[in-house]
VEXDREN-2710 file (C-alpha; in Angstrom, 1 decimal):
% VEXDREN-2710
k/r/px/py/pz
1/MET/0.0/0.0/0.0
2/GLN/2.9/2.3/0.9
3/ASN/4.6/1.4/-2.4
4/LEU/1.4/2.3/-4.4
5/LYS/1.3/5.7/-2.7
6/TYR/4.9/6.5/-3.7
7/PHE/4.1/5.3/-7.3
8/SER/1.2/7.7/-7.6
9/VAL/3.3/10.6/-6.4
10/ALA/6.1/9.8/-8.8
11/ALA/3.7/9.4/-11.7
12/ALA/2.2/12.8/-11.0
13/LEU/5.6/14.3/-10.8
14/LEU/6.7/12.8/-14.1
15/LEU/3.6/14.0/-15.8
16/SER/4.1/17.5/-14.6
17/ILE/7.7/17.4/-15.8
18/SER/6.7/16.1/-19.2
19/VAL/4.1/18.9/-19.6
20/TRP/6.6/21.5/-18.5
21/ALA/9.3/20.1/-20.8
22/GLN/7.1/20.3/-24.0
23/PRO/8.4/22.9/-26.4
24/PRO/6.5/26.1/-26.4
25/GLU/4.1/26.9/-29.2
26/PRO/5.6/29.0/-32.0
27/ARG/5.3/32.7/-31.5
28/LYS/2.8/34.5/-33.6
29/ASP/4.1/37.9/-34.6
30/PRO/1.5/40.6/-35.5
31/PRO/1.0/41.2/-39.2
32/PRO/3.3/43.8/-40.7
33/VAL/1.9/47.3/-40.9
34/ILE/1.4/48.5/-44.4
35/GLU/1.9/52.2/-44.7
36/VAL/-0.6/53.7/-47.2
37/PRO/0.7/56.9/-48.7
38/LEU/-1.5/59.9/-47.9
39/ILE/-3.3/61.5/-50.9
40/GLU/-3.2/65.3/-50.7
41/VAL/-6.7/66.5/-51.4
42/PRO/-6.9/70.3/-52.2
43/GLN/-9.1/72.2/-49.8
44/PHE/-10.9/74.0/-52.8
45/LEU/-10.9/74.1/-56.5
46/GLU/-9.4/77.0/-58.3
47/ALA/-11.9/79.3/-60.0
48/GLU/-11.1/78.0/-63.5
49/GLN/-11.6/74.4/-62.3
50/VAL/-15.0/75.3/-60.8
51/VAL/-16.1/76.8/-64.1
52/ARG/-15.0/73.7/-66.1
53/ALA/-16.5/71.3/-63.6
54/PHE/-19.8/73.2/-63.7
55/ALA/-19.8/73.2/-67.5
56/ASP/-19.1/69.5/-67.6
57/ALA/-21.9/68.7/-65.2
58/VAL/-24.5/70.4/-67.4
59/ALA/-22.8/69.6/-70.7
60/VAL/-25.4/67.1/-71.9
61/SER/-28.9/68.7/-71.6
62/ASP/-30.7/65.3/-71.7
63/HIS/-28.7/64.0/-68.7
64/PRO/-27.3/66.8/-66.7
65/ASN/-25.8/66.2/-63.3
66/LEU/-27.6/68.9/-61.4
67/GLU/-26.6/67.7/-58.0
68/ALA/-23.0/68.2/-58.9
69/ALA/-23.6/71.4/-60.8
70/ALA/-25.5/73.0/-57.9
71/ARG/-22.5/72.5/-55.5
72/PHE/-20.6/75.0/-57.6
73/VAL/-23.3/77.7/-57.4
74/GLU/-23.7/80.2/-54.6
75/GLY/-26.8/79.2/-52.8
76/GLY/-27.3/76.1/-54.9
77/LEU/-30.2/73.9/-54.1
78/ASN/-30.1/70.1/-53.5
79/GLY/-32.2/67.0/-53.2
80/ASP/-35.9/67.1/-54.0
81/ALA/-35.7/70.9/-54.7
82/LEU/-33.8/70.1/-57.9
83/LYS/-36.4/67.8/-59.4
84/PRO/-38.8/70.4/-60.9
85/ILE/-35.7/72.4/-62.1
86/ALA/-34.5/69.3/-63.9
87/GLU/-37.8/69.0/-65.7
88/GLU/-37.8/72.7/-66.7
89/LEU/-34.2/72.6/-68.0
90/ALA/-34.9/69.4/-69.9
91/LYS/-37.5/71.4/-71.8
92/GLU/-35.4/74.5/-72.2
93/ARG/-32.2/72.8/-73.4
94/ALA/-33.6/69.7/-75.0
95/GLY/-31.1/68.3/-77.6
96/TRP/-28.2/70.6/-76.7
97/THR/-24.7/69.8/-75.6
98/THR/-22.2/72.3/-74.3
99/LYS/-18.4/72.2/-74.5
100/VAL/-15.9/74.8/-73.3
101/LEU/-13.7/75.8/-76.2
102/ASP/-11.8/78.6/-74.4
103/LEU/-11.7/80.0/-70.9
104/ASN/-10.0/83.0/-69.4
105/VAL/-10.3/83.9/-65.7
106/GLN/-9.3/87.2/-64.1
107/ILE/-9.1/87.3/-60.3
108/LYS/-9.2/90.3/-58.1
109/ASP/-9.3/89.7/-54.4
110/ASN/-12.3/87.4/-53.8
111/THR/-14.0/88.0/-57.1
112/ALA/-13.3/86.2/-60.4
113/GLU/-14.6/87.1/-63.9
114/ALA/-14.6/84.2/-66.3
115/LYS/-14.9/84.8/-70.1
116/LEU/-15.9/81.7/-72.0
117/VAL/-16.2/80.6/-75.6
118/LEU/-18.6/77.6/-75.8
119/VAL/-19.5/75.3/-78.6
120/LEU/-23.2/74.5/-78.6
121/ARG/-24.2/71.5/-80.5
122/HIS/-27.8/70.4/-81.4
123/ARG/-28.6/67.1/-83.1
124/LEU/-30.8/69.0/-85.6
125/LEU/-29.5/72.5/-85.7
126/GLY/-25.8/71.7/-85.8
127/LYS/-23.0/73.6/-84.1
128/ILE/-23.0/77.2/-82.8
129/ARG/-20.2/79.2/-81.3
130/HIS/-21.2/81.2/-78.2
131/GLN/-19.6/83.6/-75.8
132/GLU/-20.6/84.6/-72.3
133/ARG/-19.3/85.6/-68.9
134/LEU/-19.6/84.2/-65.4
135/THR/-18.9/85.9/-62.1
136/LEU/-17.5/83.9/-59.1
137/HIS/-17.1/84.7/-55.4
138/LYS/-14.6/83.1/-53.0
139/MET/-16.0/82.4/-49.6
140/ALA/-14.5/80.1/-46.9
141/ASN/-11.8/79.0/-49.4
142/GLU/-14.4/78.0/-52.0
143/TRP/-15.1/79.5/-55.4
144/LYS/-18.8/79.7/-56.2
145/ILE/-20.6/80.8/-59.4
146/VAL/-22.8/83.8/-58.7
147/PRO/-26.4/83.6/-60.0
148/LEU/-27.6/86.4/-62.2
149/LEU/-29.6/89.3/-60.8
150/PRO/-33.1/89.8/-62.3
151/GLU/-32.0/92.9/-64.2
152/ASP/-29.1/90.9/-65.7
153/PHE/-31.0/88.1/-67.2
154/GLN/-34.0/89.9/-68.6
155/HIS/-32.4/89.8/-72.1
156/SER/-31.9/86.0/-71.8
157/PHE/-35.5/85.6/-72.9
158/SER/-35.3/87.6/-76.1
159/ASP/-32.8/85.5/-78.0
160/ALA/-31.9/81.9/-76.9
161/PHE/-28.5/82.1/-78.7
162/ASP/-27.5/85.5/-77.2
163/SER/-28.3/84.6/-73.6
164/ASP/-26.0/83.7/-70.8
165/ILE/-26.6/80.0/-70.9
166/LEU/-24.4/78.8/-68.1
167/ALA/-25.2/81.7/-65.9
168/THR/-29.0/81.2/-66.5
169/ILE/-28.6/77.5/-65.5
170/ALA/-26.7/78.5/-62.4
171/THR/-29.6/80.9/-61.5
172/TYR/-32.1/78.1/-62.1
173/LEU/-30.1/76.0/-59.6
174/ALA/-30.2/78.7/-56.9
175/ARG/-33.2/81.0/-57.4
176/PRO/-35.6/79.4/-59.8
177/GLN/-38.4/81.7/-58.7
178/GLU/-36.5/84.7/-59.9
179/ILE/-36.2/83.0/-63.4
180/HIS/-40.0/82.6/-63.4
181/GLU/-40.5/86.2/-62.3
182/ALA/-38.1/87.4/-65.0
183/SER/-40.0/85.6/-67.7
184/ALA/-43.3/87.1/-66.3
185/PHE/-41.7/90.5/-66.3
186/ALA/-40.5/90.0/-69.9
187/CYS/-44.1/89.0/-70.9
188/LEU/-45.5/92.1/-69.3
189/THR/-42.9/94.2/-71.2
190/ASN/-44.0/92.6/-74.4
191/LEU/-47.6/93.4/-73.7
192/LYS/-46.7/97.0/-72.7
193/GLN/-45.0/97.5/-76.1
194/LEU/-47.9/96.0/-78.0
195/GLY/-50.2/98.3/-76.1
196/LEU/-48.1/101.3/-77.0
197/GLY/-48.0/100.2/-80.6
198/ALA/-51.8/99.9/-80.6
199/MET/-52.1/103.5/-79.2
200/GLN/-49.8/104.8/-81.9
201/PHE/-51.8/102.9/-84.5
202/LEU/-55.0/104.7/-83.2
203/GLN/-53.4/108.1/-83.7
204/ASP/-52.8/107.3/-87.4
205/TRP/-56.3/105.9/-87.9
206/ASP/-58.4/108.6/-86.4
207/GLU/-58.5/107.0/-82.9
208/LYS/-60.1/103.8/-84.3
209/PHE/-59.0/100.2/-84.1
210/ALA/-59.2/99.7/-87.9
211/LEU/-57.7/96.2/-87.9
212/LYS/-58.6/92.5/-87.9
213/ALA/-57.9/90.5/-84.8
214/ASP/-56.4/87.6/-86.8
215/LYS/-54.0/89.9/-88.5
216/TYR/-53.3/92.5/-85.8
217/GLN/-49.6/91.7/-85.6
218/GLU/-49.2/92.8/-89.2
219/ALA/-50.9/96.1/-88.5
220/LEU/-48.7/96.8/-85.4
221/ILE/-45.3/95.7/-86.9
222/PRO/-44.6/99.3/-88.1
223/TYR/-45.1/100.6/-84.5
224/ILE/-42.9/98.1/-82.6
225/ARG/-39.2/97.5/-82.6
226/THR/-39.2/93.7/-83.2
227/ASP/-41.6/90.9/-83.8
228/GLN/-40.0/89.0/-80.9
229/ILE/-42.4/90.8/-78.6
230/PHE/-45.2/88.7/-80.0
231/HIS/-43.7/85.7/-78.2
232/CYS/-43.9/85.0/-74.4
233/PRO/-40.6/83.6/-73.0
234/ASP/-42.5/80.8/-71.4
235/ASP/-44.5/79.9/-74.5
236/LYS/-42.5/77.1/-76.2
237/ASN/-44.8/76.3/-79.1
238/GLY/-43.1/78.9/-81.4
239/GLN/-46.4/80.6/-82.3
240/ILE/-47.8/84.0/-81.5
241/SER/-48.4/84.1/-77.7
242/TYR/-50.8/87.1/-77.6
243/SER/-54.2/87.8/-79.1
244/PHE/-56.1/91.0/-79.9
245/ASN/-59.6/91.1/-78.5
246/PRO/-61.8/90.9/-81.6
247/LYS/-64.5/92.9/-79.9
248/PHE/-62.3/96.0/-80.5
249/GLU/-62.3/95.7/-84.3
250/ASN/-63.4/99.0/-85.8
251/VAL/-64.1/100.4/-82.3
252/SER/-63.1/104.0/-81.5
253/LEU/-61.7/105.3/-78.2
254/ALA/-64.9/107.2/-77.6
255/GLN/-66.9/104.0/-77.5
256/ILE/-64.8/102.4/-74.7
257/HIS/-66.7/102.8/-71.3
258/ALA/-64.2/101.2/-68.8
259/PRO/-60.8/101.1/-70.5
260/SER/-58.9/100.3/-67.3
261/GLN/-61.0/97.1/-66.9
262/THR/-61.4/96.0/-70.5
263/VAL/-59.1/93.5/-72.2
264/LEU/-57.4/94.8/-75.3
265/ILE/-54.5/92.3/-75.8
266/TYR/-54.1/89.2/-73.8
267/GLU/-51.9/86.1/-73.3
268/GLY/-53.8/83.2/-74.9
269/LYS/-56.2/82.4/-77.7
270/ASN/-59.9/82.4/-78.6
271/GLY/-60.9/84.5/-75.6
272/GLN/-59.1/82.1/-73.2
273/LEU/-56.2/83.3/-71.0
274/GLU/-53.2/81.0/-70.7
275/PHE/-51.9/81.1/-67.2
276/ARG/-48.2/80.5/-67.8
277/HIS/-46.6/82.6/-65.0
278/ASN/-47.2/80.8/-61.7
279/ASN/-50.9/80.5/-62.5
280/ARG/-51.1/84.1/-63.9
281/ALA/-51.6/85.5/-67.4
282/GLY/-50.6/88.7/-68.9
283/VAL/-53.2/91.2/-70.0
284/CYS/-52.9/94.6/-71.6
285/PHE/-56.0/96.8/-70.9
286/ALA/-57.6/99.4/-73.2
287/ASP/-56.0/102.3/-71.2
288/GLY/-52.5/100.8/-71.9
289/HIS/-51.6/99.4/-68.5
290/CYS/-50.7/95.8/-68.1
291/GLU/-51.2/93.2/-65.3
292/LEU/-50.6/89.6/-64.5
293/VAL/-54.0/88.3/-63.5
294/THR/-55.0/85.2/-61.7
295/PRO/-57.9/82.9/-62.7
296/GLU/-60.0/84.6/-59.9
297/LYS/-59.2/88.1/-61.3
298/ALA/-59.9/86.9/-64.8
299/LYS/-63.6/86.3/-63.9
300/THR/-64.0/90.1/-63.3
301/LEU/-62.4/91.2/-66.6
302/LYS/-64.5/93.1/-69.2
303/TRP/-64.2/92.0/-72.8
304/LYS/-66.8/94.2/-74.5
305/PRO/-65.8/97.9/-74.9
END
């Protein structure tokens, strides 16, 4: 029994020695650290780079990247606010592509003036060379394209090829309502000139509207500076946008009872106003003044002299 006790102790001792004597597991070194070189990202794009990036973003009118373009515009919109703008621009610039042919940027302090020569290409109309300017401001180390002021883009609605195309797009991306108001203002300006032309016509015809409604534009052409004023900027059908009230045919001034309330020339056809300007339509009254009227106001208009 004593011998069995000594044997158990010896066996336990040998087992512990054998475990202790086993070679240690191989050491696992940590994986080597791979140093990734840092890529230096510029804090901001130079003014010339901003202009080119903006032009590239809107280059193809059918598929413009407005999210990218708006980031280069002072006060540019984003997200859902750009959806209606995309639809409008798609109609305005359908079929056109834009490419910067030449660019010169002059910088003074935090303002840059960019002079561009563009090549406009249309699948049906071919290629057109176009010049325009952009203004940029530098704020917080970022150059941004400045949208046009209302008085600056009025002329953009008179001739599509003489307008500031990129600047107008930039304005759409920041202040679309001002674009709409500008087109409405241009429409009223057209009607005002037509009204003045009609009054001059009266003086030459013994104060009588001696004309036919369906040919009134031919009668007024000698009294207005251009036939462009017969077209509303927001009317894209290419036809005459304004109609002469036929109830004034061969009517003299003395026969008009309420000239300030009676429609002389209006935006629309066949006695129906077309509310193109934020649910408003342009009307020139028999006293020569012009207004944008709502559907509610239209119900109160007089059509008979």
